[in-house]
N, C-alpha and C positions, 0 to 999 in steps of 0.2 A: 620238282623244285618250285618253291613258292614264288609269289609275285615280286618279292624284294631281294631275293638272294643275289641276283646279278648286279643290282644297283651299286653296292659298295665297290665291286670289281671295276665297273665302268668308271666310277669317280676316281679310283686310284690310277687307272690307266690314263685317263684324261689329265690328271694332276701331274703324273710323271712326265708326260709329253710337254705340258705347259712349263713346268719348272726347268726341264732340260733345254727347251728353246730359249727361255728368258734368261737363265742364269748359267747354263753350261751343262754338258753331259755328265760331269761329276755329280751334280746335284740330282740328276735323274736317277743315277745309280743309287745314291744315298736314300732318296725318297722311296724308290722301288724296294730296296732292302728292308727299310723300316716297315713298309706295307706288308711284305711277305712274312717277316717275323711276327708282326702283329696278327696277321691272319692265322699263322701257325699256332700261336698261343691261344687265340680264340677257339680254333678248331679243337685243340687238345682239351681245353677246359669246359667247353659247352656243347660242342657238336660231336665229340667222341669219334672223330674220324669216320663220319658217315661218307659214303662214296661221293655224295654231292659236295660235301665240304672239301674233300680232296681235289675234286675237279675244279672248284672255285679257286683254291690256292694255286693249283698248277697253272690254270689259265692266267691268273694275275701275275705269277712269277714269270712265265714265258713272255707275256705281253710287255711287262716292264723291262725285262732284260733286252728284248728285241728293240724296243724303243730307244733304250740307252745306246745300243750298238749302232743303230741307224744315225742317231744324233752325233755320236762320236765320229763316225765315218764322214759325215758331212762337215763337221768342225775341222777335221784334219785333212780335208781334201787338198791335194797339191795345187789345184787351180785357184784356190783362195789366195795363195801367195802371188801368183801371176796377176790376179785382179787387184791386189793391194798395190802393185807396182805399175798398173796400167799397161801391161805387156800386150803385144799383138799375138794372138793365138789362132791356130787352125784346129778345129775340132770336128769330130765325126759324131753327130747327135741324131736322136730320134724324136720326131715331133710327137709330143704327148697330148696336146690339145689343139683345137682350131685356133689359128691366129686371131688375136683380138685387136680391133681397130683402135688407134689412139687419136682422139679428136684434138685438133689444135684450133685455137681461135684465130680468125683471120686478122691480119694487120697490114696496113699499107696495100701494096699491090699483090700480096700473098693471099690467096683464097683460103679460107678456113675449111676444115674438113678432116677426113681420116686418111692422110697421106703416109702415115707410118703405122706399123703393126707391132704387136708384142707376141712373140712365138714361144710358148713354153716348150722346153725340150729337155725333159729329165731334170738333171741337176742344174742346168743353166737356163737363162732366159735370153732370147735373142731379140734385140731391137733393130728393126730394118725398115727400109722403104717398102710401101705396099706393093709396088710393082715387083713381081717375081716371088713374093713371099705370101701375099694375102690368100692365095688359092691352095696353099699346102694343106695336107690332111693328116690326122693322127696316124701313126704307124709308118710314115715315110722317113727314111734315113737320108741325111744330107751332110755335106761338108760346108762349114761356115768359117770364114776368116774375118777377124775384126779385133777391136780393142776391148780387152776385158776390164770390167770395173767391179768394185765390191757390191755385193747384194745387200739388201736391207737386213737388219737383224731380226731375230725371231722367225727365221724361215730356213728351210733346208736348201734353198737355192744357193749355190756356191759362187756364182758369178753372173754378171749381166754382160753380154757381148754386143757391142755396137757393130753390126755387120757392115762389111764393105762389099758393095756389089750384090749380085744375085747368088743364091745357093748353087752349089755344084754337086755333081755326082748324086743326084736325087733319085731315089728308088721309087718304083710304083707304089701307090697306096694299096692297102688291102682291099679286096673286092667289095666287102660290106661298107667300107668307108666311101668308096666311089659311088655306090648306090645311094648312100645317105646324102652325099653331096648333090647328086642329081635331084633327089627329092627336095632338098632345101632350096636349090636353085629354082625348082618348079614352083615352090611356094612363093618365092620372091616374084617370079613372073606373073603368077596368078594374082597376087595382091597389088601388082603395079597398076591395075585398073581402078584402084581405090584412090581417094584423095591422099595427098602426100603424107599427112600426119598418120592417117589410118594405115597406109601402106607400110610405114615404118614400124607401127605398133604391132600389127598382127603377127609377123614372124617372131617378134620378141615374146609375145604372149604364148605362142604355140611351142616354139623350140628354143627360146632364149636367144634368138638372132637379133641383136640390137644394132647391127652395122648401119642401118638406114633410119634409125630412130631419131626423130627431131630432138635437138638439145632442149628445146622449150618443153616438150612433152616429158622428157626425162627429168628436168628440174621440177616440173609440177607433180609428177609421180613421187618424187623424193619428199617434197614438202607434205604431200597428202598421205604419206606412209603407205604407198601402194607399190613401191619398187619391187617387192617380192613377186609381183605378178609378171615381171619382166625377166625373171630367172626361173629355170626349170626347177621345180620343187616336188615334194611328195604329193602336193595337190594335183599337179598335172598328171602324174602317174596314176593317182587314185581315180581321177576323172576318166582317163583312157581305159584303165582296167575295169572300172565300174561299168562303162559303156559296153565293153566287150562281154562282161559277165551278164549284163542285162540282155544283150542280143542273143547270147548262146542259150540262156535259160528260157528266153522267149520262144526259141525254136524247140523247146521241150527236152533239151539235153540235161544230163545230170550234173551235180556239183563238181565232180572230178574233171569232167571234160571242160566245164566252165573255168575251173581253176587253172587248168593247163593253158587254155586259150588266153586267159588274163595274164598268165606268166609270160607267154610268148609275146603278148602285146607290150608288156613292160620292157622286155629285152629289146624288142624292135624299136621302141620309143627311145631307149637309152642310146642305141646305135644312131638313131636319127638325130638326137640332140647333141651327141658327141660325148666322149668319155671324160668329161671334165669332172673335177672333184665334186662340184655341187650337184651334178647329174648323178654320179655314182652314189653320193651320200643320199640323195633323194630316193634313188632306186632301192637302196638297202632299207632305209627307214620306211618309206612308203610301201615297199613290197612286204616287209614283215608285218606292218600294221594291217595292211589289207588282207594278208593271209590269216591273221588272227581273227579279223572280222568275218571272213568267209567261213572259217571253221567254227564260228559262234563262240569264240573264246575271247571276249572283250577284255577279260582280266589279264590276257597275255600281252596286251599292248605295252605295258610298262617294261616287262622283261625283254620284249622285242626291241624297244628303244635302247635298253641297256646293252643288249647283244650287238646292236648296230654300232654303238660306241666302241665296244671291245673289239669288234672286227675291223672297223675303219681306221681307228687311230694308230694301231701298230702298222697297218699298211701305209699310211701317210701321217707320220707324227706331226707334220706341220699343221694339221688340223687342230692341234692343241691350242694354238694362238689364232686360229682362223675365226674372224668375226662371223662369217657366214655359217660356219659349223656351229658356233655357239648359239646363234639365233635360231638355227634349225632345230637343235636339241631342245632349247628352251621352249620354242613355239610348239613343238610336238609334245613335249612334256605337259605344257599347259592344256593342250587339247585332250590329252589322256587323263590327267589328274584333276584339272580345275574345271574345264568347260562342262563336263557332264553334271557335276554337282551344282554349278550355277544354273544350268538348264532345268534341273529338277526344282531348284528354288524358285525360278521364274514361273515354271508351270504351276507350282503350288500357289502362286499369287495371281493366277488367272491369265497368264500369257499363253496363247495357243501353242500346242506342240508344233514344231517346225520353226515357228518364229522364235521361240525360246532358244533353240539350238543355234539359229542363225545369229542371234544377238550374243549368246554366251561365247561362241567360238572366237570371233574376232576380238571381243573384249578381253578374254583370257589371254590370247596370244599377244595382244598389244601390251597389256599391263606387265606380263612376265618379261617380255623383251625390251620394254621401255628403258630400264637402267642401262643396258648395253648400248642401245641406240643413242641415248643421251650422252654416254661417255665417249662415243665415237664422233658424234656430230656437234655436240654442244647445244643441242636443241631438243625440246620435247614436243612431239606432235600432239595437238589437242584434237585434231579432226580425223585422226587415223581410223578410229573405230567407226565413225559415221561414214567415212569414205569407203572403207572396205565393206561395210554392211550394204551400202548402195551399189557397190561394184559386184558383189558376190553372185547375184542371180544371173549375170550374163557371162561369167567366166567359163562355166562348164559348157554351155552351148557353143560359145566361140571356139573353145578348145577342140571339141569334137568335130565341128564343121571344118575348122582349120586343118586338123589332121587328115580328114577326108579329102580336102582340097590338095594337100601335100601328096597324097597317095595317087590321086587320079590325074593330076596335071601332066606328068610325063607321058601318059597314054592319051589324054584328051584335053587339050589346052582350053577349049571352049567350056567344057564341064568344070574344069578347075577354076576358071574365072567366075563362072556362075556361083560355085560354092564360096569363093572368096568374097563375092558381093554379098552373100548371106551373112558374112561376118561384119559387114559395114555398120549396121545399127549397133551391134555390141561394142565395136571399137569406138564409134562416135560417143556412146554413152560413157565408156570408161574415160575417154579423153576429157569430156565435159565434167564428169564427176571430179576428176583430179584438178581440172582448171578452176572449177567453182570453189571446191573446198580449200585448195591451196591459196586462193586469193582472199579468204575470209580474214577478218582483222586479227583473230586470235588463233590462226592456223598453227603457229608454232610459238613456243615460249623459249627464250634463251635460257641456257643452263650451263653450269660448269662442265667442261669436258674432261676426259681422262678418267682414271680410276676413282679420283675424288668425286667427280660428278656422278658416276655410276653408283658409288656407295651412298652418296647423299640422297639420290632419288630413291634408292632401295629403303633407306631409313625413313624417308617421308612416306613411302607407300606402307611400310610396316606400321608406322604411327597412325596413318589413316585407317588401316585395317583394324587396329586395336580400338580406335575411336568409334568405328562403326559398330563394334560389338558391345559398346556401352551406351545405354540410352542417354545418360547425361552428356557424355563426350560427343555423342552423335549430334546433339543439339548445338553444342559449342562448335563442332566442325562445320555444321551446316551454316551457322552464322558467319564463321570465318570465310568459307568458300563464297557465300553470297556477297559478303562485303568486298572480297577481293575482286569478284566479277564486276560489281558495281563501280569499283575504282578503276580497274584495268580496262574494262570494255570501252567506256567513253574515251579514255586516253588513247587506246589503240585505234578506235574508230576515227579519231581526229588526228592520229599520228603524232600525239604529244604536241598539239598546237600546229600541226602541219596539214595543209599549206597555210602560211601566214596570211592574214587578211591584207588585201591590197597588193599581192605579189604581181610583179610585172614580167619577171623572167626567172626561170629555174634552170640551172645546169644539173642535169640528172647524173647520178652516180651509176655509170654503166661500165665501170672498169676502164681499161685502156682504150678509150674511144671518145667520141663526141656525141652529145645529144642535148639540145637546148630548146626550151619551151617558152614562147612569147605569149602572154595573155592578151586577149582582146577585152573590150568592155562588156562582152556578152559572156556570162558565166558558162564555163565548160567548153568554150570555143577558143581554140588556140592555133598558133602557127608553130610548126616543129622544124627546127634546123638540125638536120642529121639524126640518125637513128641508132647510133652505137654499134658495137661489134657483134652482139648476139640477139637472140630472139626473145629472151625473157626479161632482161633488165629494163629495157625501155618501156615495155608494157606495164611493169610494176610501177615505174615512176609516173606514167600517165594516169594509172588508176589512183595513185596516192593524191594526185592533183585534181581528181574528179573530172577529167577530160571527157567530153561528150562527142565532139566532132572536131575535125582538123581540115579547115578549108584549103590549106596549103602546106605541103612538106617541101622544104628546100634541102637538097643534097649539095653541100658545099663542094665536094668532089667525090669521085667514085672509089675511094679506097675502102677496104673491107671494114675498118673500124668506124666508118661513118655510114655505111649502108647495110650492115649485117642484120639490123632489126627491122628492116623495111617490111618484110612480108608479114610479121606479127602485127605491126601497126595497121597495115592494109586490111588484115583479116578481122581485127577487133574494133576498128573505128571507121565511120564514114569519112572519106577523104575526098576533097575537091580535085586536087591535082598534085602531081609530083614534079617539082622544078629541078632541072639540072643545068650545069654550066655548059660552055661551048666545047669543052674537052670531054669526049666520050671514051676515056681510057681509065683503067685497063678494059680490054674488050670483054672479058668474062663478066666483069661487074656491070657493064652497060647492057649486055644481053640479059643478065639476071634481073636488073631493075626493070627493063622493058617487059620481061615475061611476067614478073610478079605484079606489076601494075596492070598489065593486060588481063591477067587472071582475076584481078579484083575489079575490073571494069573502070579503072582510073586512068585518065590521060596523063602522058608525060609531056611536059612543055619545056622548051629551051629558055633559059634566062640569060640576059646579057647586061653588060654595064649600062647604067642609065635608066634601067627599068624601075618603076615605082609600084608598090603594092600598098593600097590603102584599105585598112580594115578598121572597124570601130575600136578606137583606143590604141591603135598602133599603126604607124606609117613606116614602111621599109623602102630603102633606096639601095640598089645594087651599085657599088662603086668600083668593083674590080671582078675579073681582069678586064683591062681595056682592050687587050688583044691576047688571044690564046691560040696556039696551034690546034687544028682539028684532029691531028693524028701524030703521035710520037713514035710509032713503030712498036713492034712486039717486044723489043728488048729495052724499052724505056725504063729508067730508074724512077724511084719514088719522088725525088725532088721536083722535077718538072711538073708532075701531076699535082704536087702540093702547091707549087707556085701558081697553078691555074685555078686554085680554090676561089669560089665565089666569096666576096667580102661584102657584107650587108651592114648598112647603118640603119638602126631602128630607133625611131622616136617614140618613147613610151611615157606612161604616167610617172615612171620613176626616173626619167631623164633619157639621155642618149646612150645607146648601147652599140658597140662596134663588135661584130661577129666576124672573125678573121679566118675561119677554116684552119688550114695547115700551112699558110703562106710562110715561106722561109726568106732567106736573105734577098734573093732577086725579086720575089713578089713584093716584099716590103719596100725595096728600093724603087720599084716601079710606082708604088703608091706615093712615095715621098716626092717623086718627080712630077706628080700632078698637082693641080690646085685644089684638090679635094680637101674639105674640112675634116681632118681626122680626129679632132678632139672629141672625147666621149667621157661620160660619167662612169661608164662600165666598159671594161675591155674583156672580151673572151680571148685569153692569151693564146697566141698562135701555136699550133703544133704541140699541144700538151705541155707547154713550157720548155720546149727543147732549147738548147743553147744557140740555135740558129735564128736569133732575133737581133735586130739592130738596136743599139741603145738610143739612137736618134729617132727611131720609129716609136719607141716607148715614150720618149720625151714629147714627141709631136702629139701623141694620143693623150698623155698626161691624165690617166684615169684616177678616179677616186676609189674604185673597186676593181680588182683584177680577179677573174675567175679562171682557174686552171682545171680542165677536165682531164683526169689522169688516173691510171689504175695503180692500186697498191702493189708494191714490190715488183714493178715492171722491170724488164731487163734492159731498158734503154736509157736509164738514168734520168728519166723525166720526173719532175721538172728540174731544170738546171738551177743550181744554187746561184749562178751568176745572174740569171734572169730574175730570180726571186729577189736578190739583193738590189738589182736595178729598179724593179718595181717599187720596192720599199723606199728607195731613195727618192722616187717620184711622189712619195706620200700615199701610195695606194695600199688599201687593205686587201691582202691576198687570201683568197679562199681556194681550197683544194678538195676535189671530190673524194680523193683517196683518204683524206683525214676527216672531212666534214660531212661526207655523204652528199645527198641532194642539197644544193645551196640556192637561195632565192634572193632576188633583188626586190625590195619592197618600196612602194611609193610613199613619200611623206612630204610635208610642207618644207622640210629642211633639206630635201634632196634624197638620194637613194640610201636606204638602209639595207642591211643584210640579215639573213636568218639562215640558220643551219637546221636541217631536219633532225628531229629528236630533241631539240631544245627550243622552247618557246621564246627564249631570250632573243631579243633583236638589238643589235648594237650598230654603231656607226662604223 
């Protein structure tokens, strides 16, 4: 059978699954029937019923029929009716994949983290609390009771069950799954000796375990186009199998023994990583490709890829609309069809062997998958090729050493930790490659999302390819690209006029949280009031402002949406001190702040009413709370903590700014009862613009500018229309970070002006 015989079959099988999932099982039957009839006609007229042609037609017919049957069974499953009515159900299910942690962003007294898990269980998905569910293993049967809800479209999942309580009647896991769990836990223990970010990255790099991966690192890998390194892929399997092949051949054994050893290594690694679709997909694709290479039949790579589609899609028709499956097939196809030709072209122009392949492979994979990624994310990564090229040399040694650490830790903890420490330089390099490339001015370019965006980028790439083949068009394309870079690069470097000259304060767009930057008269030296809810948003804002050092961080209170980004700021910038108010609640946040500051070698200081801080260009006075309890007890609600927020009056070049934390009705009433001068040119609106603000407090402040730090689409109804209307009646110009992004107060002779990031326009 020649190299292309199975490709049409694979395309038909994939198309039948895609059409059936998107439009219904009837269309999958229709498309499958058309494909079979077409293949039959072609076979009769041109192939003359050769055995290979008969086999192709039979495989296509069986696969398409089976896919239609599976999609029909899923579409008519009786549980779908229960899900549509929100019925409470009790089901007996088998865990099919390891539970996946669901990260939630902290807010108020609730600590962020993975306190819930998603458990794939055959036809259903179970959403449950981590306690009692997070340690389940594939192959375990259990009984779950909960409320059923409809599943997303384009999937074979018939219902999502919100579990009530813990699972019952849980059977033991298969022995090999228990062994795999022991090995994965050993890897976590071994990597615990590494710095936190590295300790979360290495298990993800080795076995796709991202439970402890830092959200900041995850975001940076996404922007840099390196997310594929955190999922088990054919590359992992090829590295492991290649290492085993090399070791066996080094011992003088023949290719058959080496092939068997490599096959066993692949099977063992699949069990270790877990029988998830991505892992099984990688095993089939990587295994077939590796087998073709071992047998010296590189031309068999393309039919191997086609066979993997023909085998996998009927087993799991939901792969037809799986973004991960699409990216895997496209990337593998690029490595098979495109990269070798580009490597030859590069070598013909003087690029050394090895380097040519190292450049051609990530470039081909990125360009072929770029339309799909653009359609999914609405962005095009410009730095992905460079980032992956820089990352590639350390991936293989880190993977091999990490697997060795995984295997030996259960037997010898000390040796496992020593091997884990050997992965530290590689993990450090990967983190910093992602961090540096993701922070570049043109790291990503916004692009239309959806099918239209994918088609548009495909068209652009086709036009670009055609232009490069013509000398005249090549010159025109070069001029256009250079001109675009000359226009876009300065604009991106300056953030489209951001930050504005003379800015005195910036409210950072950090989502549903608070982070505000006060400028001093010394360029790059600022005071930071709160750090937002997550690790990456605040650092991005500070980078855009060109911050160099932070003599003081003031945490208005210790709720998660105000302290979540502290560790990133402490790790990226020299900080003089962290100031906190008299209330050290909630206890988990107080412990976290002290630990993070101690790790960074920064002192934590208590701030009380009446304290003054004078820095060049800005003077700050703490005016509240006058009195605050030192302890509210373990069951304290959010409001008392909010009312104990530090309230800071800052005199700046742009006028007086009142920073109010999250004070609510009682906190505002206490301020009104004092003789403090509350008037201000700029008001940081309390508590994200919630309705718990007193109209007379807003009247007393009487701001010209009101800045609301709030997250888009938040579930709390912030900001309240009542408060926005009250501010407008006071004559204030209202800025919202959910609509305006980062917003700045700018000094002028006529008083404070405002600027929105992305628009150089400055208005009163």
